[in-house]
N, C-alpha and C positions, 0 to 999 in steps of 0.2 A: 504494500500500500504506500502511495506517495506521501511523503512528509508534508505537513502544512507549513507554509512559509511563515517566517517571523512577521508580525504585524504590530503596528503602533499608530496612534493618532498624534499628530504633531500640529499644534494650533487647531485649525478646523479641517485639516487634511489627513485622511487615512492613507497609510502607506503599507504595502507588503513588499517583501523582497529578501534577497540574499546578496551579499557583496563581500567577496574575499579576493584580494588582488591576485591576479594570475590564475584564478580558478573559475570564478563565476560571478557575474554581476547582472542583476535584473531588479529593477525597482518599479513597482506598480502603483498607480493611483486609481483605484477601482471606480470611485465616483466620477472620474473624468473619462473612464473607458480607455485609458492609455497605459502602455508599458514603456518604460525607458530601458533600452537594451533588452536582450532576450536570454543571456546566460545559456543554460542548457534547456530552455523552454519548459519551465515548470507549468503545471496545469493551470494555475491562476493567470499566468501571462498569456497562455494560449487563448483564454476566454476574452481578452481585450481586443476590441476591433481595430485599435490603432497602436502601432509599434514605432517608436522613435529610436533609431539605431545611431548611437553617437559616433562609432568608428568600427573598423573591421577586425580588431584584435579578437582572437578566439574566445577569450574569457567573457567577452561581451556579445559575441555574435554566433557562437557555436550552434545554438538551437534554431537558427533562422529557417532552414528548410523544414525542420520538424514543425515549427509554428504553422506554416502554410499547410503542410501535409495533415496535421492533426485537425485543423479546422475543416478541411475537406472531408476527412474521415468521419468526423462527428456531425457532418451536415450543417456546419455553421457557415454563414456567409463569408466569402473571402476577406481576409484582413487587409489593412492598408499599411504599408511600410513607408516611413519618411526617413530618408538617408541622404547624405551628401551626394550630389549629382555625379561626382566622379566615380563613385562606387557602384552606380546602377548597372553598367555593362557587366561587371564581374559578378554581381549578384544574380543577374538574369542568366548568365552562363552557369553559375552554381545550381540554380533551380532546374535548368535544362539537363545538367548532368545527373542530378538526383532523379529527374524524370526518367532518364534512361535506366537507372538502377531500379526504380520503383515500378516502372511500367507506364507511368503517366506523369505529366507535369501538373502539380497542384496549382490551382488558380490563386491569384493574389494581385493586389494593386501595388506597384512600386512607384513612389513619387520622389523624384530627385529634387532636392532643395539646396539653397545656400543661405547665407546670413540675410536676415531681414525679409525673406520671402514667406509671408504669412500663409499658413494653411488653415482654412476655416473648419474647425472641428464641428461646430454647430453655430447657430445664429448668435449665440452669446459667448462663444469661446474660440480663440485662435491658438494655434501652435506656432511659435515664433522661433526659428532656428537662429543660432549665433555661433560664430567661430570661437573656438577655445585654443589654449596654448598647449597643443600636443601634436606629435609628428603625424604626418599623413592627412588625408581628408578627414576632418574631425569636427563635429558640431555638438553644441549644447542645445537644449530646447526649453522654452518657457511656455507655460500655459497661462494665457492672458484672458481674463474675463473682460468682455466688452459690454458696456451699457450705454444707452442713449438717455441723456438727461436734458430736461427743459432748461433753456437759458434763463439765468436769473431775472433778466429784464421782462420776461413773460410770466413770471411766477403768479401774478395776480389776474392773469387773463382767464376767462372761462374756456371750457372745452370747445364751445362753438367758435369763440374768437380764435383759438389756436388752429382749429380746422380751417377757418377762413384764411388765416395767414399762410398756411401750408398751400392752399389752393392758389394763392397769389405768388407762390414760389419763394416765400420767405423761409430762411433757415431758422427754425425755432429750437433746435436741439443741438447739443454738442456731444462728442464722443468721449466717454470716460473709460480708461483702461485700468484694470486692477490685476496686477501680476500675482497669480496664486502660487505657482510652483516654478522654480527654475532648476533644471537638471543639467549639471556641467560635465558629466562623464569623467573621463580621465583628462587631467589638465594641471598645469602649474597656475599659480596666481597670475592673472593677466589683465589687459586693458578691457576685456569683455565685461569685467565687473563694473565698468562705468555705465553700462546700459541700464536705464531705469527699470526695465522689465526683469533684470537680473538682480541688481543690488536692492531693489525694493520688494522683491517677491516675499509673500508671506512665508513660504518655505523654500529655502535654498539648499539643494542637495549637492554636496561638494566632497571631493575625494581627499583623503589624507593617508597616503600609502606608507610613509616612512616615519618612524618614531625614534629610531636609534641614532645617537649623536654622530656615529661614524658613517651614516648613510646619506649625508647631505649631498655628496657628489653623485650618488646613485639617483637621487631625486632630480637633480639638475640635468643629468645626462638623459634621463627618460622623460623629462618634462612632466614630472609628478610633483605632488605637494609633500613637503616635510613639515612636521609639527611646528618647527620654528618659524614657518611661513604664515601660520594661522593668525598671529597678531595683526599682520598687515591686511589679511583678509577681513578680519573683524572691523578694522578701522575704515575699510572701503565700502562695506555693505551695511544696509539698514535693516535687513531681514530680521524679524524677531525670532525666527526659528531656523537653525542651521543644522542639517542632518549630515553627519560624516559617514562616508562609505569608503570601500576599497582598502581597508586596513589589511595588512598581510597576516597570514596565519601565525607567523613568528611572534606577533605582538598580541597578547591577550587583551581583551577589552578592559579588564581591571588595570592592567599596566598602562594601557593607552590613556585611561582617565586620570591616573596618577600623574603621568607625564604632562598631560594637558593642563592640569591644575597648577603646575609649576610655570607654565608658559603664559597662560591667559589671566587677565584680570577677572575677579569674581563676577562682575557684572556681565562680562562676555561669556564666561563659563556657563552662566544660566541659559544662554541662548543655544547651547550645543546639545544635540542628541546623537548618539551612535545608533545607526540602523540595526547593528548586530548586537546591541546591548539588550539581553533578554533576562527576565527574572529567573531565579533558580527553579528547577523543576521540583514539583512536589514528589515525595517518596512514593513509589508504587507498591511497596510492601507494607504490611500492617506493622506498626511499631510493636516492639517486644512486649511492653507493658500491656498494650491493648490485647495482644494475643493471650497473655496469661489470664486477664480478666475474662476474656471470651471462653477460655478453656475451663 
């Protein structure tokens, strides 16, 4: 039986996922019907109609063909993949090869995008790609809620008056954008953090791969984030909730939290959540004292 993915609510956003650097990364926002990266295609991710693939490294993309195949097998409508346009030909080739192995090509929609090319998720939400600081074609994605608000100067007008102004061609509304989630994939701290839809997101999902003091060079060479880079991140973004992902297996969450407490100010520490920080499991066996009483 497949294991249930870790889940937590951060702010008003529910997240599911798993993220271990070099092994598997997939983060799901179920209420938005979106998965960020696909890891090894866990069941919960397969059920999302929209998949945003940050880049082509295997720990983020291994389950791509399985995602489309399983949706087809289960009779679910074909999913939609958003990915950097430079990766589209290779992904189409990958699906053709798997089609030769499986006996048919699983249907799916592949949308090539680049920075600033909004994809309309629904009439109230767009997915906004942005370039991040990582080798190769690589993108982050923001979920941006879009609302139309009445201009203040028309606040006292009646509904009939507003309708009449619209008929006359007057612009009576303005567009309000509310960044809900920004997923940055694999990246070092970079200029993309200056985008309003990233730095002001309610929930910012950001990697921190390295915590060991002697791994600064490894972080730099791979364009990853080291724990000592996080103070600069915290200074640049206003997000009230920052979810850290992509910690390596060599660093336990307890150790990572202890190290983080030495690096960040208490007020910034309160903004941090580790995706993989899970409460201890309850014992599955009956305590000895209880067994004695029962006997």
